[in-house]
C-alpha positions as CSV (number, residue, x, y, z in Angstrom):
1,X,14.7,12.0,-22.0
2,X,12.4,9.9,-24.0
3,X,10.4,11.3,-27.0
4,X,7.7,8.7,-27.0
5,X,4.2,10.3,-27.5
6,X,2.4,7.4,-25.8
7,X,1.7,7.6,-22.0
8,X,4.3,6.0,-19.7
9,X,2.5,3.1,-18.1
10,X,3.3,2.3,-14.5
11,X,1.7,-0.6,-12.6
12,X,1.5,0.4,-9.0
13,X,2.3,-2.9,-7.3
14,X,1.4,-3.5,-3.6
15,X,2.1,-7.2,-3.1
16,X,-1.6,-8.0,-2.3
17,X,-4.2,-10.0,-4.1
18,X,-5.6,-7.4,-6.5
19,X,-2.3,-5.9,-7.6
20,X,-0.7,-9.3,-8.0
21,X,-3.6,-10.5,-10.2
22,X,-3.2,-7.4,-12.3
23,X,0.5,-8.0,-12.6
24,X,0.0,-11.6,-13.6
25,X,-2.7,-10.7,-16.1
26,X,-0.2,-8.2,-17.7
27,X,2.4,-10.9,-17.9
28,X,0.0,-13.2,-19.8
29,X,-1.6,-10.5,-22.0
30,X,-5.0,-10.9,-20.3
31,X,-5.6,-7.2,-19.6
32,X,-7.8,-5.2,-22.0
33,X,-6.1,-5.0,-25.5
34,X,-3.3,-7.1,-24.2
35,X,-1.6,-4.0,-22.9
36,X,1.6,-4.2,-20.8
37,X,3.1,-1.7,-18.4
38,X,6.5,-0.1,-19.0
39,X,7.4,-0.9,-15.4
40,X,5.8,-2.1,-12.2
41,X,6.9,-0.4,-9.0
42,X,6.6,-1.6,-5.4
43,X,7.1,1.1,-2.8
44,X,8.5,-0.6,0.3
45,X,7.7,1.1,3.6
46,X,10.2,-1.2,5.3
47,X,7.4,-2.3,7.7
48,X,5.6,-4.9,5.6
49,X,4.9,-8.4,6.9
50,X,7.7,-10.8,6.1
51,X,5.4,-12.9,3.9
52,X,4.5,-9.9,1.8
53,X,8.2,-9.1,1.1
54,X,8.8,-12.8,0.2
55,X,5.8,-12.7,-2.1
56,X,7.0,-9.5,-3.8
57,X,10.4,-11.2,-4.4
58,X,8.6,-14.2,-5.9
59,X,6.5,-12.0,-8.2
60,X,9.5,-9.9,-9.2
61,X,11.1,-13.1,-10.5
62,X,7.9,-14.3,-12.1
63,X,7.3,-11.0,-13.9
64,X,10.9,-10.9,-15.1
65,X,10.4,-14.3,-16.8
66,X,7.6,-12.7,-18.7
67,X,9.4,-9.5,-19.7
68,X,8.0,-7.1,-17.1
69,X,10.3,-5.4,-14.6
70,X,9.1,-5.0,-11.0
71,X,11.2,-2.3,-9.3
72,X,11.4,-2.0,-5.5
73,X,12.0,1.5,-4.1
74,X,11.8,3.0,-0.6
75,X,11.5,6.3,1.1
76,X,13.0,4.8,4.2
77,X,11.4,3.1,7.2
78,X,7.9,4.2,8.1
79,X,8.6,2.7,11.5
80,X,10.3,5.9,12.7
81,X,9.4,9.2,14.2
82,X,9.0,10.8,10.8
83,X,6.8,7.9,9.7
84,X,4.7,8.1,12.9
85,X,4.1,11.9,12.3
86,X,2.4,11.1,8.9
87,X,0.4,8.1,10.2
88,X,-3.3,8.3,11.1
89,X,-2.8,7.8,14.8
90,X,-5.5,7.9,17.4
91,X,-5.3,10.4,20.3
92,X,-7.0,10.8,23.6
93,X,-7.9,14.5,23.9
94,X,-9.5,16.6,26.6
95,X,-12.8,15.3,28.1
96,X,-11.6,11.8,27.2
97,X,-12.5,12.2,23.5
98,X,-10.7,10.1,20.9
99,X,-9.5,11.8,17.8
100,X,-7.4,10.8,14.8
101,X,-4.6,12.5,13.0
102,X,-4.6,13.2,9.2
103,X,-3.2,10.3,7.1
104,X,-0.2,11.5,5.0
105,X,1.8,8.3,5.0
106,X,0.3,7.1,1.6
107,X,1.6,10.2,-0.1
108,X,5.0,10.4,1.6
109,X,5.9,6.7,1.5
110,X,4.0,5.5,-1.6
111,X,2.8,8.1,-4.1
112,X,5.8,10.6,-4.1
113,X,8.5,7.9,-4.1
114,X,6.9,6.2,-7.1
115,X,6.6,9.5,-8.9
116,X,10.3,10.3,-8.2
117,X,11.3,6.9,-9.6
118,X,9.3,7.5,-12.7
119,X,10.9,11.0,-13.2
120,X,14.3,9.4,-12.7
121,X,13.6,6.7,-15.3
122,X,12.4,9.3,-17.8
123,X,15.5,11.4,-17.3
124,X,14.1,14.4,-15.5
125,X,16.2,16.6,-13.2
126,X,14.6,17.8,-10.0
127,X,14.0,21.2,-11.3
128,X,12.5,20.1,-14.6
129,X,8.8,20.3,-15.2
130,X,7.2,16.9,-15.9
131,X,5.9,17.1,-19.5
132,X,5.2,13.4,-20.3
133,X,1.9,11.8,-19.9
134,X,1.7,9.2,-17.2
135,X,-0.8,6.3,-16.8
136,X,-0.9,4.8,-13.3
137,X,-2.5,1.3,-13.1
138,X,-4.1,0.7,-9.7
139,X,-5.2,-2.7,-8.4
140,X,-8.8,-1.9,-7.4
141,X,-11.4,-4.6,-8.1
142,X,-15.2,-4.0,-8.6
143,X,-16.0,-4.7,-4.9
144,X,-13.8,-1.7,-4.1
145,X,-15.1,0.6,-6.9
146,X,-15.8,3.3,-4.4
147,X,-12.0,3.8,-4.0
148,X,-11.6,4.9,-7.6
149,X,-10.4,8.5,-7.9
150,X,-9.0,10.7,-10.6
151,X,-5.4,11.7,-10.3
152,X,-4.6,15.0,-8.7
153,X,-1.9,15.5,-11.3
154,X,-3.0,17.1,-14.6
155,X,-0.7,15.0,-16.7
156,X,-1.6,11.7,-15.0
157,X,-4.5,9.3,-15.6
158,X,-5.4,6.7,-13.1
159,X,-6.4,3.4,-14.8
160,X,-8.2,0.5,-13.2
161,X,-7.6,-2.6,-15.3
162,X,-9.4,-4.9,-12.9
163,X,-12.5,-2.7,-13.1
164,X,-12.3,-2.9,-16.9
165,X,-12.2,-6.7,-16.6
166,X,-15.1,-6.5,-14.1
167,X,-13.1,-8.6,-11.7
168,X,-14.1,-9.1,-8.1
169,X,-11.5,-9.9,-5.4
170,X,-12.5,-13.5,-5.6
171,X,-11.9,-13.5,-9.3
172,X,-8.4,-12.3,-8.6
173,X,-7.8,-15.2,-6.2
174,X,-9.1,-17.7,-8.7
175,X,-6.9,-16.2,-11.4
176,X,-3.8,-16.5,-9.3
177,X,-4.6,-20.1,-8.5
178,X,-5.2,-20.8,-12.2
179,X,-1.6,-19.8,-12.8
180,X,-0.4,-22.0,-9.9
181,X,0.5,-19.0,-7.7
182,X,-0.4,-18.8,-4.0
183,X,-2.8,-16.2,-2.8
184,X,-0.9,-13.6,-0.8
185,X,-2.0,-12.2,2.5
186,X,-3.3,-8.7,2.9
187,X,-0.6,-6.2,2.1
188,X,-0.3,-3.2,4.4
189,X,2.1,-2.0,7.1
190,X,2.4,-4.2,10.1
191,X,1.3,-1.5,12.5
192,X,-1.3,0.3,10.3
193,X,-3.8,2.0,12.7
194,X,-6.6,1.0,10.3
195,X,-6.2,-2.7,11.0
196,X,-9.2,-4.3,12.6
197,X,-9.2,-6.2,15.9
198,X,-9.5,-9.4,14.0
199,X,-6.3,-8.6,12.0
200,X,-4.4,-7.7,15.2
201,X,-5.7,-10.8,17.0
202,X,-4.6,-13.0,14.1
203,X,-1.2,-11.3,14.2
204,X,-0.9,-11.9,17.9
205,X,-1.7,-15.6,17.5
206,X,0.0,-16.4,14.2
207,X,2.8,-13.9,13.9
208,X,3.9,-13.2,17.5
209,X,7.2,-11.4,16.4
210,X,5.2,-8.9,14.4
211,X,2.8,-8.5,17.2
212,X,5.6,-7.7,19.7
213,X,6.9,-5.2,17.1
214,X,3.6,-3.4,17.1
215,X,3.4,-3.4,20.9
216,X,6.9,-1.9,21.1
217,X,6.2,0.7,18.4
218,X,3.0,1.7,20.2
219,X,4.9,2.3,23.4
220,X,7.7,4.2,21.5
221,X,5.1,6.6,20.2
222,X,4.5,7.9,23.7
223,X,7.8,7.3,25.4
224,X,10.3,8.3,22.8
225,X,9.0,10.1,19.7
226,X,8.1,13.8,19.5
227,X,4.9,15.2,18.1
228,X,5.1,19.0,18.4
229,X,1.6,19.7,17.0
230,X,-0.2,16.8,18.6
231,X,-2.9,17.3,21.3
232,X,-3.0,14.2,23.5
233,X,-0.9,11.1,23.5
234,X,-0.8,9.0,20.2
235,X,-1.9,5.4,20.0
236,X,-2.1,2.8,17.2
237,X,-5.4,1.4,18.3
238,X,-8.7,3.2,17.8
239,X,-9.6,3.0,21.5
240,X,-6.6,5.3,22.2
241,X,-5.3,2.7,24.7
242,X,-2.0,0.8,24.8
243,X,-2.5,-1.9,22.2
244,X,-1.3,-4.7,24.5
245,X,-4.2,-3.9,26.9
246,X,-6.9,-3.8,24.3
247,X,-9.6,-6.5,24.2
248,X,-9.4,-7.6,20.6
249,X,-13.0,-8.4,19.8
250,X,-13.2,-11.0,17.0
251,X,-16.5,-9.6,15.6
252,X,-15.1,-6.2,14.7
253,X,-15.1,-5.3,11.0
254,X,-12.2,-3.9,8.9
255,X,-11.7,-0.2,8.6
256,X,-9.0,-0.9,6.0
257,X,-10.3,-3.9,4.2
258,X,-8.6,-3.5,0.8
259,X,-5.2,-4.8,-0.2
260,X,-2.5,-2.3,-0.8
261,X,-2.7,-1.4,-4.5
262,X,0.5,0.6,-4.2
263,X,-1.5,3.6,-3.2
264,X,-3.1,2.9,0.2
265,X,-6.0,5.3,-0.5
266,X,-9.4,4.4,1.0
Protein backbone atom coordinates (compact mmCIF):
# COMPACT_ATOMS: atom_id res chain seq x y z
CA UNK A 1 0.00 0.00 0.00
CA UNK A 2 1.41 3.39 -0.96
CA UNK A 3 2.45 5.99 1.64
CA UNK A 4 2.19 9.06 -0.60
CA UNK A 5 0.45 11.93 1.19
CA UNK A 6 -0.70 13.50 -2.08
CA UNK A 7 -4.17 12.63 -3.45
CA UNK A 8 -4.27 9.79 -5.95
CA UNK A 9 -5.37 11.45 -9.20
CA UNK A 10 -7.64 9.48 -11.52
CA UNK A 11 -8.85 10.84 -14.86
CA UNK A 12 -12.26 9.34 -15.56
CA UNK A 13 -12.11 8.68 -19.30
CA UNK A 14 -15.30 8.19 -21.28
CA UNK A 15 -14.06 8.25 -24.87
CA UNK A 16 -16.06 11.36 -25.85
CA UNK A 17 -15.08 14.90 -26.81
CA UNK A 18 -14.59 16.47 -23.38
CA UNK A 19 -12.79 13.65 -21.61
CA UNK A 20 -10.57 13.11 -24.66
CA UNK A 21 -9.60 16.79 -24.71
CA UNK A 22 -8.87 16.59 -20.97
CA UNK A 23 -6.66 13.53 -21.53
CA UNK A 24 -4.74 15.16 -24.38
CA UNK A 25 -4.28 18.34 -22.34
CA UNK A 26 -2.84 16.22 -19.52
CA UNK A 27 -0.46 14.58 -22.00
CA UNK A 28 0.85 17.97 -23.14
CA UNK A 29 0.98 19.66 -19.74
CA UNK A 30 -1.81 22.08 -20.68
CA UNK A 31 -3.95 21.52 -17.59
CA UNK A 32 -3.72 24.00 -14.69
CA UNK A 33 -0.25 23.83 -13.08
CA UNK A 34 0.76 21.23 -15.67
CA UNK A 35 -0.73 18.54 -13.44
CA UNK A 36 -0.94 14.94 -14.68
CA UNK A 37 -3.12 12.05 -13.48
CA UNK A 38 -1.73 8.91 -11.88
CA UNK A 39 -3.97 6.91 -14.20
CA UNK A 40 -6.86 7.35 -16.62
CA UNK A 41 -9.61 4.73 -16.42
CA UNK A 42 -12.19 3.83 -19.05
CA UNK A 43 -15.12 1.77 -17.72
CA UNK A 44 -16.40 -0.27 -20.66
CA UNK A 45 -20.08 -1.23 -20.46
CA UNK A 46 -19.52 -3.60 -23.40
CA UNK A 47 -22.32 -1.82 -25.28
CA UNK A 48 -20.45 1.17 -26.64
CA UNK A 49 -20.54 2.09 -30.35
CA UNK A 50 -17.73 0.41 -32.28
CA UNK A 51 -16.24 3.78 -33.21
CA UNK A 52 -16.00 4.73 -29.51
CA UNK A 53 -14.07 1.56 -28.69
CA UNK A 54 -11.75 2.22 -31.66
CA UNK A 55 -11.20 5.79 -30.45
CA UNK A 56 -10.45 4.64 -26.90
CA UNK A 57 -7.84 2.23 -28.29
CA UNK A 58 -6.30 5.08 -30.29
CA UNK A 59 -6.21 7.38 -27.27
CA UNK A 60 -4.79 4.62 -25.08
CA UNK A 61 -1.82 4.36 -27.43
CA UNK A 62 -1.54 8.16 -27.72
CA UNK A 63 -1.49 8.64 -23.96
CA UNK A 64 1.05 5.84 -23.49
CA UNK A 65 3.41 7.70 -25.84
CA UNK A 66 3.16 10.66 -23.45
CA UNK A 67 3.64 8.65 -20.28
CA UNK A 68 0.00 8.34 -19.14
CA UNK A 69 -1.67 4.97 -18.70
CA UNK A 70 -5.26 4.52 -19.88
CA UNK A 71 -6.67 1.44 -18.18
CA UNK A 72 -9.82 -0.25 -19.51
CA UNK A 73 -11.96 -2.14 -17.01
CA UNK A 74 -15.43 -3.64 -17.14
CA UNK A 75 -18.18 -4.78 -14.81
CA UNK A 76 -19.50 -6.99 -17.60
CA UNK A 77 -22.06 -6.34 -20.28
CA UNK A 78 -24.81 -3.86 -19.55
CA UNK A 79 -26.69 -5.47 -22.43
CA UNK A 80 -28.06 -8.11 -20.07
CA UNK A 81 -30.93 -8.72 -17.69
CA UNK A 82 -28.86 -7.34 -14.82
CA UNK A 83 -27.93 -4.29 -16.86
CA UNK A 84 -31.53 -3.70 -17.89
CA UNK A 85 -32.68 -3.73 -14.26
CA UNK A 86 -30.46 -0.75 -13.45
CA UNK A 87 -31.21 1.22 -16.65
CA UNK A 88 -33.70 4.13 -16.69
CA UNK A 89 -36.34 2.30 -18.72
CA UNK A 90 -39.72 3.68 -19.65
CA UNK A 91 -42.87 1.83 -18.62
CA UNK A 92 -46.51 1.99 -19.59
CA UNK A 93 -48.49 1.82 -16.38
CA UNK A 94 -52.19 1.79 -15.52
CA UNK A 95 -54.41 4.38 -17.20
CA UNK A 96 -51.84 4.46 -20.00
CA UNK A 97 -49.40 6.63 -18.04
CA UNK A 98 -45.72 6.53 -18.96
CA UNK A 99 -43.24 6.19 -16.10
CA UNK A 100 -39.49 5.78 -15.86
CA UNK A 101 -37.38 3.59 -13.61
CA UNK A 102 -34.53 4.87 -11.45
CA UNK A 103 -31.16 5.07 -13.19
CA UNK A 104 -28.54 3.02 -11.33
CA UNK A 105 -26.43 1.95 -14.31
CA UNK A 106 -23.91 4.79 -13.89
CA UNK A 107 -23.09 3.69 -10.37
CA UNK A 108 -22.99 -0.03 -11.12
CA UNK A 109 -21.16 0.01 -14.47
CA UNK A 110 -19.01 3.15 -14.13
CA UNK A 111 -18.45 4.57 -10.65
CA UNK A 112 -18.10 1.40 -8.58
CA UNK A 113 -15.88 -0.48 -11.06
CA UNK A 114 -13.54 2.53 -11.25
CA UNK A 115 -13.34 2.74 -7.46
CA UNK A 116 -12.62 -0.99 -7.22
CA UNK A 117 -9.79 -0.62 -9.73
CA UNK A 118 -8.33 2.29 -7.77
CA UNK A 119 -8.50 0.25 -4.54
CA UNK A 120 -6.75 -2.63 -6.31
CA UNK A 121 -4.00 -0.35 -7.58
CA UNK A 122 -3.45 1.09 -4.13
CA UNK A 123 -3.22 -2.35 -2.54
CA UNK A 124 -6.48 -2.44 -0.59
CA UNK A 125 -8.14 -5.70 0.37
CA UNK A 126 -11.93 -5.84 0.09
CA UNK A 127 -12.44 -5.50 3.82
CA UNK A 128 -9.93 -2.65 4.27
CA UNK A 129 -11.22 0.88 4.84
CA UNK A 130 -10.08 3.32 2.16
CA UNK A 131 -7.79 5.86 3.85
CA UNK A 132 -6.12 7.53 0.89
CA UNK A 133 -7.31 10.80 -0.57
CA UNK A 134 -8.68 10.50 -4.08
CA UNK A 135 -9.06 13.18 -6.74
CA UNK A 136 -11.43 12.26 -9.59
CA UNK A 137 -11.06 14.30 -12.78
CA UNK A 138 -14.32 14.53 -14.72
CA UNK A 139 -14.65 15.79 -18.29
CA UNK A 140 -17.32 18.44 -17.90
CA UNK A 141 -16.96 21.69 -19.85
CA UNK A 142 -18.44 25.08 -18.96
CA UNK A 143 -21.54 24.57 -21.13
CA UNK A 144 -22.33 21.64 -18.83
CA UNK A 145 -21.42 23.33 -15.55
CA UNK A 146 -24.83 22.38 -14.13
CA UNK A 147 -23.60 18.78 -14.00
CA UNK A 148 -20.86 19.57 -11.48
CA UNK A 149 -21.46 17.79 -8.18
CA UNK A 150 -19.40 17.12 -5.07
CA UNK A 151 -18.41 13.53 -4.48
CA UNK A 152 -20.57 11.45 -2.18
CA UNK A 153 -17.40 9.93 -0.71
CA UNK A 154 -15.80 11.92 2.12
CA UNK A 155 -12.25 11.08 1.03
CA UNK A 156 -12.85 11.96 -2.64
CA UNK A 157 -12.75 15.33 -4.37
CA UNK A 158 -14.27 15.74 -7.81
CA UNK A 159 -12.16 18.01 -9.99
CA UNK A 160 -13.20 19.61 -13.27
CA UNK A 161 -10.06 20.63 -15.21
CA UNK A 162 -12.04 21.83 -18.25
CA UNK A 163 -14.06 24.19 -16.04
CA UNK A 164 -10.78 25.48 -14.57
CA UNK A 165 -9.60 26.16 -18.13
CA UNK A 166 -12.97 27.80 -18.96
CA UNK A 167 -13.27 25.49 -21.96
CA UNK A 168 -16.53 25.02 -23.86
CA UNK A 169 -17.27 21.83 -25.81
CA UNK A 170 -16.27 23.68 -28.98
CA UNK A 171 -12.93 24.57 -27.37
CA UNK A 172 -12.41 20.87 -26.74
CA UNK A 173 -13.05 20.07 -30.40
CA UNK A 174 -10.64 22.75 -31.55
CA UNK A 175 -7.99 21.51 -29.14
CA UNK A 176 -8.23 17.95 -30.47
CA UNK A 177 -7.94 19.21 -34.04
CA UNK A 178 -4.90 21.31 -33.10
CA UNK A 179 -3.20 18.07 -32.11
CA UNK A 180 -4.25 16.38 -35.37
CA UNK A 181 -6.72 14.12 -33.61
CA UNK A 182 -10.21 13.37 -34.96
CA UNK A 183 -13.23 14.52 -33.00
CA UNK A 184 -14.96 11.45 -31.52
CA UNK A 185 -18.66 10.77 -31.68
CA UNK A 186 -20.82 11.08 -28.59
CA UNK A 187 -19.86 8.42 -26.09
CA UNK A 188 -22.70 6.53 -24.43
CA UNK A 189 -24.29 3.11 -24.50
CA UNK A 190 -25.82 2.14 -27.85
CA UNK A 191 -29.26 1.61 -26.34
CA UNK A 192 -29.28 4.35 -23.71
CA UNK A 193 -32.92 5.32 -23.09
CA UNK A 194 -31.88 8.98 -22.81
CA UNK A 195 -30.96 9.16 -26.50
CA UNK A 196 -33.02 11.61 -28.54
CA UNK A 197 -35.06 10.71 -31.60
CA UNK A 198 -32.41 12.46 -33.67
CA UNK A 199 -29.71 10.19 -32.24
CA UNK A 200 -31.74 7.03 -32.89
CA UNK A 201 -32.62 8.22 -36.40
CA UNK A 202 -28.95 8.82 -37.20
CA UNK A 203 -28.15 5.37 -35.84
CA UNK A 204 -30.88 3.81 -37.99
CA UNK A 205 -29.53 5.53 -41.12
CA UNK A 206 -25.78 5.44 -40.52
CA UNK A 207 -25.20 2.45 -38.21
CA UNK A 208 -27.89 -0.11 -39.12
CA UNK A 209 -26.22 -2.98 -37.24
CA UNK A 210 -26.33 -0.98 -33.99
CA UNK A 211 -29.93 0.01 -34.70
CA UNK A 212 -30.96 -3.63 -35.15
CA UNK A 213 -29.17 -4.42 -31.89
CA UNK A 214 -31.27 -1.80 -30.09
CA UNK A 215 -34.47 -3.13 -31.67
CA UNK A 216 -33.55 -6.67 -30.59
CA UNK A 217 -32.69 -5.58 -27.04
CA UNK A 218 -35.94 -3.62 -26.75
CA UNK A 219 -37.92 -6.75 -27.64
CA UNK A 220 -35.85 -8.87 -25.26
CA UNK A 221 -36.79 -6.54 -22.40
CA UNK A 222 -40.41 -7.68 -22.66
CA UNK A 223 -40.10 -11.16 -24.10
CA UNK A 224 -37.18 -12.66 -22.15
CA UNK A 225 -35.93 -10.60 -19.22
CA UNK A 226 -37.44 -10.60 -15.75
CA UNK A 227 -38.28 -7.44 -13.77
CA UNK A 228 -39.85 -8.61 -10.48
CA UNK A 229 -40.48 -5.14 -9.06
CA UNK A 230 -41.59 -3.44 -12.28
CA UNK A 231 -45.11 -2.21 -12.89
CA UNK A 232 -45.88 -2.34 -16.59
CA UNK A 233 -43.76 -3.46 -19.53
CA UNK A 234 -40.29 -1.89 -20.04
CA UNK A 235 -39.24 0.01 -23.17
CA UNK A 236 -36.15 1.87 -24.33
CA UNK A 237 -38.07 4.73 -25.96
CA UNK A 238 -39.74 7.47 -23.92
CA UNK A 239 -43.08 6.84 -25.63
CA UNK A 240 -43.17 3.39 -24.00
CA UNK A 241 -43.71 1.83 -27.42
CA UNK A 242 -41.60 -0.73 -29.31
CA UNK A 243 -38.76 1.35 -30.72
CA UNK A 244 -39.04 0.00 -34.25
CA UNK A 245 -42.59 1.42 -34.41
CA UNK A 246 -41.73 4.89 -33.09
CA UNK A 247 -41.82 7.90 -35.42
CA UNK A 248 -38.38 9.39 -34.88
CA UNK A 249 -39.05 13.11 -35.14
CA UNK A 250 -35.95 14.96 -36.25
CA UNK A 251 -36.78 18.12 -34.32
CA UNK A 252 -36.66 16.41 -30.91
CA UNK A 253 -33.97 17.69 -28.50
CA UNK A 254 -31.49 15.64 -26.51
CA UNK A 255 -32.30 14.45 -23.00
CA UNK A 256 -28.73 13.25 -22.60
CA UNK A 257 -26.74 15.80 -24.56
CA UNK A 258 -23.42 15.45 -22.77
CA UNK A 259 -20.58 13.13 -23.63
CA UNK A 260 -19.77 10.37 -21.21
CA UNK A 261 -17.14 11.78 -18.87
CA UNK A 262 -16.72 8.35 -17.34
CA UNK A 263 -19.52 9.10 -14.91
CA UNK A 264 -22.73 9.41 -16.94
CA UNK A 265 -24.39 11.72 -14.44
CA UNK A 266 -26.74 14.39 -15.69
